[in-house]
C-alpha positions as CSV (number, residue, x, y, z in Angstrom):
1,M,8.8,-73.4,-103.0
2,A,9.3,-69.8,-101.8
3,E,10.8,-69.4,-98.4
4,E,9.2,-66.9,-96.2
5,P,10.2,-66.2,-92.6
6,H,7.6,-67.0,-90.0
7,M,5.9,-63.8,-88.9
8,R,5.1,-62.8,-85.3
9,T,2.7,-64.6,-83.0
10,P,-0.8,-62.9,-83.2
11,R,-2.4,-61.8,-79.9
12,V,-6.1,-62.4,-79.4
13,V,-8.1,-61.3,-76.5
14,L,-11.1,-63.8,-76.1
15,G,-14.0,-62.2,-74.2
16,V,-16.1,-64.7,-72.5
17,C,-19.8,-63.5,-71.3
18,G,-22.3,-65.1,-69.1
19,G,-24.3,-67.5,-71.0
20,I,-24.9,-71.2,-71.3
21,A,-22.7,-71.2,-74.5
22,A,-19.7,-70.1,-72.5
23,Y,-18.4,-73.7,-72.5
24,K,-17.9,-73.5,-76.3
25,A,-15.4,-70.7,-75.7
26,V,-13.1,-73.5,-74.2
27,E,-13.0,-75.1,-77.7
28,V,-12.6,-71.6,-79.4
29,C,-9.6,-71.1,-77.0
30,R,-8.1,-74.4,-77.7
31,R,-8.4,-74.2,-81.5
32,L,-6.8,-70.8,-81.6
33,V,-3.8,-72.1,-79.5
34,D,-3.4,-74.9,-81.7
35,E,-3.3,-72.6,-84.7
36,G,-0.2,-70.8,-82.8
37,V,-2.2,-67.8,-81.6
38,H,-1.4,-66.2,-78.3
39,V,-4.8,-66.1,-76.4
40,I,-5.7,-64.0,-73.4
41,P,-9.0,-64.9,-71.9
42,V,-11.0,-62.1,-70.3
43,L,-14.0,-63.5,-68.5
44,T,-16.8,-61.7,-66.9
45,D,-18.1,-62.3,-63.5
46,D,-21.3,-63.8,-64.9
47,A,-19.0,-66.0,-67.3
48,L,-17.6,-67.6,-64.3
49,R,-21.0,-69.0,-63.2
50,F,-20.9,-71.2,-66.2
51,V,-17.3,-72.0,-66.8
52,G,-14.2,-72.4,-64.6
53,E,-11.3,-70.1,-64.5
54,L,-8.9,-73.1,-64.0
55,T,-9.9,-74.6,-67.5
56,F,-9.0,-71.4,-69.4
57,N,-5.8,-71.1,-67.2
58,A,-4.7,-74.6,-68.4
59,L,-5.6,-74.0,-72.1
60,A,-4.8,-70.4,-72.9
61,S,-1.6,-68.6,-73.3
62,E,-2.0,-66.4,-70.3
63,P,-4.0,-66.7,-67.0
64,V,-7.6,-65.4,-67.0
65,Q,-7.9,-61.7,-66.6
66,R,-11.3,-60.6,-65.1
67,S,-11.0,-57.3,-63.1
68,L,-9.9,-53.7,-63.5
69,W,-8.3,-53.9,-60.3
70,D,-6.4,-57.3,-59.6
71,E,-3.4,-56.6,-61.7
72,D,-0.1,-54.9,-61.0
73,T,-0.7,-52.4,-63.7
74,P,-3.4,-49.6,-62.9
75,I,-4.7,-49.7,-66.5
76,P,-5.0,-53.5,-67.5
77,H,-7.7,-52.5,-70.1
78,T,-5.2,-50.2,-72.0
79,R,-2.6,-53.0,-72.1
80,L,-5.0,-55.6,-73.4
81,G,-6.6,-53.2,-75.9
82,Q,-3.4,-51.6,-77.2
83,S,-1.5,-55.0,-77.5
84,A,-4.3,-57.1,-79.2
85,D,-4.3,-57.9,-82.7
86,L,-8.0,-59.0,-82.5
87,I,-10.7,-59.2,-79.9
88,V,-13.3,-62.1,-80.2
89,V,-16.3,-62.2,-77.8
90,A,-17.9,-65.6,-77.6
91,P,-20.4,-65.9,-76.5
92,A,-21.7,-62.2,-76.7
93,T,-24.9,-61.8,-74.7
94,A,-27.6,-59.3,-75.3
95,H,-26.5,-57.3,-72.2
96,T,-22.9,-57.2,-73.6
97,I,-24.1,-56.1,-77.1
98,A,-26.1,-53.4,-75.6
99,R,-23.3,-52.1,-73.2
100,Y,-20.8,-52.2,-76.0
101,A,-23.2,-50.2,-78.4
102,A,-23.8,-47.7,-75.6
103,G,-20.0,-47.2,-74.8
104,L,-20.3,-48.3,-71.3
105,S,-17.1,-49.5,-69.5
106,D,-18.0,-51.0,-66.2
107,D,-15.9,-54.1,-66.2
108,L,-12.5,-55.2,-67.8
109,L,-14.0,-56.7,-71.1
110,M,-16.1,-53.6,-71.9
111,A,-13.2,-51.4,-71.0
112,T,-10.8,-53.3,-73.2
113,L,-13.2,-53.2,-76.1
114,L,-13.4,-49.4,-75.8
115,A,-9.6,-49.2,-75.5
116,T,-8.6,-51.1,-78.5
117,R,-8.3,-50.0,-82.3
118,A,-7.8,-53.9,-83.2
119,P,-10.7,-55.5,-85.1
120,V,-13.5,-56.9,-83.1
121,I,-15.6,-60.1,-83.8
122,L,-18.9,-60.6,-81.8
123,C,-20.6,-64.1,-81.6
124,P,-23.8,-63.6,-80.2
125,A,-25.8,-66.4,-78.4
126,M,-29.3,-66.1,-76.8
127,H,-32.7,-67.4,-77.1
128,T,-34.6,-66.8,-80.2
129,E,-37.0,-64.3,-78.8
130,M,-34.0,-62.2,-77.5
131,W,-32.1,-62.4,-80.9
132,E,-35.1,-61.2,-82.8
133,Q,-35.9,-58.4,-80.3
134,A,-35.7,-55.0,-82.1
135,S,-33.4,-53.5,-79.7
136,V,-30.8,-56.2,-80.1
137,Q,-31.0,-56.0,-83.8
138,E,-30.5,-52.2,-83.7
139,N,-27.5,-52.4,-81.3
140,L,-26.0,-55.0,-83.7
141,A,-26.6,-52.8,-86.7
142,T,-24.9,-49.9,-84.8
143,L,-21.9,-52.1,-84.0
144,Q,-21.7,-53.1,-87.6
145,R,-21.6,-49.6,-88.9
146,R,-18.7,-48.9,-86.6
147,G,-16.8,-51.8,-88.0
148,V,-17.5,-54.6,-85.7
149,E,-17.8,-58.1,-87.3
150,I,-20.7,-60.3,-86.3
151,V,-20.8,-64.1,-86.6
152,P,-24.4,-64.8,-86.4
153,P,-25.9,-67.5,-84.3
154,E,-27.2,-70.8,-85.8
155,S,-30.4,-72.7,-85.7
156,G,-30.6,-75.6,-83.3
157,H,-31.5,-76.8,-79.9
158,L,-31.3,-74.2,-77.1
159,A,-31.1,-74.1,-73.3
160,G,-34.3,-75.2,-71.6
161,G,-35.4,-77.5,-74.6
162,D,-36.2,-74.8,-77.0
163,S,-35.2,-74.6,-80.6
164,G,-34.7,-71.9,-82.9
165,V,-32.1,-69.4,-84.0
166,G,-29.8,-68.2,-81.3
167,R,-27.1,-71.1,-80.6
168,L,-23.6,-69.8,-80.6
169,A,-22.0,-70.5,-84.1
170,D,-19.8,-73.6,-84.3
171,P,-16.2,-73.0,-82.6
172,A,-14.6,-74.0,-86.1
173,V,-16.6,-71.3,-87.8
174,I,-15.4,-68.7,-85.1
175,V,-11.9,-69.7,-85.3
176,A,-12.0,-69.6,-89.1
177,R,-13.3,-66.0,-89.0
178,A,-10.7,-65.1,-86.5
179,L,-7.7,-66.5,-88.5
180,A,-9.2,-64.7,-91.6
181,A,-9.1,-61.4,-89.7
182,L,-5.5,-62.1,-88.5
183,A,-4.3,-62.8,-92.3
184,G,-0.8,-61.2,-92.6
185,I,0.1,-61.7,-89.0
186,V,-0.1,-65.5,-88.9
187,S,2.9,-67.3,-90.5
188,S,2.9,-66.9,-94.1
189,D,5.7,-69.5,-94.7
190,L,3.8,-71.0,-97.6
191,A,3.2,-67.8,-99.5
192,G,3.5,-68.4,-103.2
193,V,3.4,-72.2,-102.8
194,R,1.0,-74.5,-104.9
195,V,-0.5,-77.2,-102.7
196,V,-2.8,-79.9,-103.8
197,V,-4.8,-81.8,-101.1
198,S,-7.1,-84.8,-101.7
199,A,-9.7,-85.7,-99.0
200,G,-12.6,-87.9,-98.2
201,G,-13.7,-91.4,-99.0
202,T,-14.5,-92.3,-102.6
203,R,-17.7,-94.0,-103.6
204,E,-17.8,-96.9,-106.2
205,P,-21.2,-97.5,-107.5
206,L,-23.0,-101.0,-107.4
207,D,-26.1,-99.3,-109.2
208,P,-27.6,-95.9,-109.3
209,V,-28.6,-96.0,-105.5
210,R,-25.9,-98.2,-103.9
211,F,-22.0,-97.8,-103.6
212,I,-19.0,-99.2,-101.9
213,T,-17.3,-96.6,-99.7
214,N,-15.4,-96.2,-96.4
215,R,-15.7,-94.3,-93.2
216,S,-13.6,-91.2,-94.1
217,S,-15.4,-88.0,-93.6
218,G,-12.8,-85.9,-95.2
219,K,-12.2,-83.7,-92.1
220,Q,-8.4,-84.2,-92.0
221,G,-7.9,-83.4,-95.6
222,H,-10.2,-80.3,-95.3
223,A,-8.1,-79.2,-92.2
224,L,-5.0,-79.5,-94.3
225,A,-6.3,-77.3,-97.2
226,A,-7.4,-74.6,-94.7
227,A,-4.3,-74.7,-92.8
228,A,-2.3,-74.4,-96.0
229,A,-4.3,-71.6,-97.1
230,R,-4.0,-69.7,-94.0
231,R,-0.2,-70.1,-94.3
232,G,-0.3,-68.3,-97.5
233,A,-0.5,-71.3,-100.0
234,D,-2.5,-71.4,-103.4
235,V,-4.6,-74.4,-102.6
236,T,-6.4,-76.9,-104.8
237,L,-8.6,-79.4,-102.8
238,V,-10.0,-82.5,-104.5
239,T,-12.5,-83.9,-102.3
240,A,-14.8,-86.9,-102.2
241,S,-16.1,-85.9,-98.8
242,P,-19.9,-86.7,-98.7
243,I,-20.9,-83.6,-96.8
244,R,-20.2,-79.8,-97.2
245,L,-17.8,-79.3,-94.3
246,A,-17.6,-76.0,-92.4
247,P,-16.0,-73.5,-92.3
248,D,-15.8,-72.0,-95.5
249,L,-12.4,-72.7,-96.9
250,G,-12.0,-69.2,-98.4
251,A,-11.1,-67.7,-101.8
252,S,-7.6,-69.1,-101.7
253,V,-8.9,-72.7,-101.9
254,H,-10.0,-74.0,-105.2
255,R,-12.3,-77.1,-104.5
256,I,-13.0,-79.9,-106.9
257,D,-15.6,-82.4,-105.9
258,V,-15.3,-85.9,-107.2
259,E,-17.1,-89.2,-106.5
260,T,-15.0,-92.3,-107.6
261,A,-11.5,-93.2,-107.5
262,A,-11.4,-92.7,-111.2
263,D,-12.8,-89.2,-110.9
264,M,-10.1,-88.4,-108.4
265,E,-7.3,-89.9,-110.5
266,R,-8.4,-87.5,-113.4
267,A,-8.8,-84.4,-111.2
268,L,-5.4,-85.0,-109.5
269,G,-3.6,-85.9,-112.7
270,E,-4.5,-82.3,-113.9
271,A,-4.2,-80.5,-110.6
272,C,-0.8,-81.8,-109.6
273,R,0.9,-80.6,-112.8
274,G,3.3,-77.9,-111.5
275,A,2.3,-78.3,-108.0
276,D,5.0,-77.8,-105.3
277,V,3.4,-80.0,-102.6
278,V,0.9,-82.9,-103.0
279,I,-0.9,-84.2,-99.9
280,M,-2.9,-87.4,-100.7
281,A,-5.1,-87.5,-97.4
282,A,-8.0,-89.1,-99.4
283,A,-9.2,-92.7,-98.4
284,V,-9.4,-94.1,-102.0
285,A,-11.5,-97.2,-102.2
286,D,-9.1,-100.3,-102.8
287,F,-11.8,-102.0,-105.0
288,R,-14.8,-101.3,-107.2
289,P,-17.3,-103.4,-108.8
290,K,-16.3,-104.6,-112.3
291,V,-19.9,-103.7,-113.6
292,S,-22.2,-101.2,-112.3
293,A,-25.8,-102.1,-112.8
294,E,-27.7,-99.3,-114.9
295,S,-30.9,-99.6,-112.9
296,K,-31.6,-100.2,-109.2
297,L,-31.1,-103.9,-108.2
298,S,-33.9,-105.4,-106.3
299,K,-34.5,-108.8,-104.2
300,E,-37.0,-109.7,-106.8
301,D,-34.2,-109.9,-109.5
302,G,-32.1,-112.3,-107.3
303,L,-28.8,-112.1,-105.6
304,P,-26.3,-110.4,-108.2
305,E,-23.0,-111.7,-109.0
306,L,-20.5,-109.2,-107.4
307,V,-17.2,-109.1,-109.0
308,L,-14.6,-106.8,-107.7
309,E,-11.5,-105.2,-109.4
310,P,-8.7,-103.1,-108.1
311,T,-9.0,-99.2,-108.4
312,P,-6.0,-97.3,-109.9
313,D,-3.2,-96.7,-107.5
314,I,-3.4,-92.9,-107.7
315,L,-0.5,-92.4,-105.4
316,A,1.9,-94.5,-107.5
317,G,0.8,-92.6,-110.6
318,L,1.6,-89.4,-108.9
319,V,5.0,-90.5,-107.8
320,A,5.5,-91.6,-111.5
321,Q,4.6,-88.1,-112.8
322,R,6.1,-86.0,-110.2
323,S,8.1,-82.9,-111.1
324,K,11.5,-82.1,-109.9
325,G,11.4,-80.7,-106.3
326,Q,7.7,-81.7,-105.8
327,V,7.0,-82.9,-102.3
328,L,4.6,-85.9,-102.0
329,V,2.8,-86.9,-98.8
330,G,0.9,-90.2,-98.5
331,F,-1.6,-91.2,-95.7
332,A,-2.2,-94.6,-94.3
333,A,-4.9,-95.7,-91.9
334,E,-3.8,-98.9,-89.9
335,T,-5.3,-100.9,-87.1
336,H,-2.3,-103.0,-86.0
337,D,1.6,-103.1,-86.3
338,V,1.1,-99.4,-87.3
339,I,4.6,-98.0,-87.6
340,N,6.1,-101.1,-89.3
341,R,3.3,-101.4,-91.8
342,A,3.6,-97.7,-92.4
343,R,7.3,-97.9,-93.1
344,R,6.9,-100.7,-95.5
345,K,4.4,-98.6,-97.3
346,L,6.6,-95.4,-97.2
347,D,9.5,-97.5,-98.9
348,R,7.0,-99.1,-101.4
349,K,5.3,-96.0,-102.5
350,G,8.3,-93.7,-102.9
351,V,6.8,-90.7,-101.2
352,D,8.6,-88.2,-99.1
353,L,6.6,-88.3,-96.1
354,L,3.9,-90.8,-94.9
355,V,1.3,-89.8,-92.2
356,V,-0.2,-92.8,-90.4
357,N,-2.8,-93.2,-87.7
358,D,-4.3,-96.1,-85.7
359,V,-7.8,-95.6,-86.6
360,S,-8.8,-98.1,-84.0
361,A,-7.4,-95.6,-81.1
362,P,-10.0,-93.7,-79.1
363,G,-10.5,-90.4,-80.7
364,A,-8.3,-90.8,-83.7
365,G,-9.1,-91.5,-87.2
366,F,-12.4,-91.4,-89.0
367,D,-15.2,-88.9,-88.4
368,H,-13.5,-87.4,-85.2
369,D,-12.6,-83.8,-84.8
370,T,-9.3,-85.1,-83.3
371,N,-6.5,-87.2,-84.5
372,A,-3.1,-88.7,-83.4
373,V,-0.6,-89.6,-86.0
374,A,3.1,-90.5,-86.7
375,I,4.7,-88.7,-89.7
376,L,7.4,-90.8,-91.2
377,H,10.2,-89.3,-93.2
378,A,11.7,-91.0,-96.2
379,G,15.3,-90.2,-95.0
380,G,14.6,-91.8,-91.6
381,G,13.1,-90.3,-88.5
382,T,9.5,-90.1,-87.2
383,T,7.6,-87.1,-85.8
384,M,5.0,-88.2,-83.3
385,V,1.7,-86.0,-83.0
386,P,-0.3,-87.0,-79.9
387,L,-4.1,-86.8,-79.8
388,T,-5.0,-83.1,-80.7
389,S,-7.3,-81.3,-83.0
390,K,-7.0,-82.2,-86.8
391,D,-6.2,-78.3,-87.4
392,A,-3.1,-79.0,-85.2
393,V,-2.3,-82.2,-87.1
394,A,-2.5,-80.3,-90.2
395,N,0.0,-77.6,-89.1
396,A,2.4,-80.5,-87.9
397,V,2.2,-82.1,-91.3
398,L,2.8,-78.7,-93.2
399,D,5.8,-78.1,-90.8
400,S,7.3,-81.4,-91.7
401,V,6.7,-80.6,-95.5
402,I,8.6,-77.3,-95.1
403,A,11.4,-79.0,-93.0
404,H,11.8,-81.7,-95.8
405,Q,11.9,-79.1,-98.5
406,K,14.7,-77.1,-96.7
407,E,16.6,-80.2,-96.1
408,N,16.6,-81.3,-99.9
409,R,17.0,-77.9,-101.4
410,S,19.9,-77.9,-103.7
411,P,22.8,-75.5,-102.7
412,T,22.8,-72.2,-104.7
């Protein structure tokens, strides 16, 4: 694996305007901070009608900035604009978009936007009629011609019971676009490293309609793939996730979709040859029907005899075929005696790291956007990661991978 120094911490000004979607900016702030970004929130007076200053003070890297006149420096907008690597405005109201297009600078956020040469990402949110209004679209087109990136709103339920286009893009999508814009500033400590990640729960067919599976959504595995890609790795994601998870993982992630444990075994057997790091985050079914019916089973046919057989132990196979220096990471989902059971599995499987979580704990495990894990090291020691976003867990796992590789590198 190539060793690259961590690059400097990127600085992002997060502008929050006065709209009902302002509450989602809290999640954008938290996710960016989890990704190691220095976030400076700039809130308009109208934004404070919807969200509290204290919330951002607790989550962001600096206290909320809100006025041109309440700092020691007489030119706060210049300081913010010149020091920012990126400005993200979420939500961006129709009023803010119009003022920005016209070049008005009547508050701190607008003055900062005009005083920066950093990239700008606008994330509009408004009712459908406003979004489709000709003047709004013309203002957005003007800003796009000037190089401003627009993250368009989504369709869905709006304030007041309406439904249509205009809902703020998902915070995960906004953060992904921000991190893409920061490429080259965010740490590139995995540059040149080949990483393979498995994700999701496999499906073992009973017949053409029914299957045996588990509750894994694949979110943690997808977060691992995205985090590794952002840190410079060349990533292959082998996923049995039942849904197409957002955000787009980007061109540096090669995605292979599979369904059964046998499919995953074949795909990983090929993908892991020559890989530097293999992270087995998938929840592979332990059993499958010995015989899968060729046509749909029905009640009229009577109760079928269901005989199960073990699926292949994919992780054991990967350990057996591993190349010299390859780092292998296993995952375990437990509900009791978590650490002891995980330690025994770590010893039995022969992996370098084992990531275990208590899936019965609130907010952790299957289908949540959050997780809490323990990372067990083969040489002894445990890294505890308390409840946080799955993006933050992914980075903690990758940090442990890099630490393990450094500790075990042969002296030159």
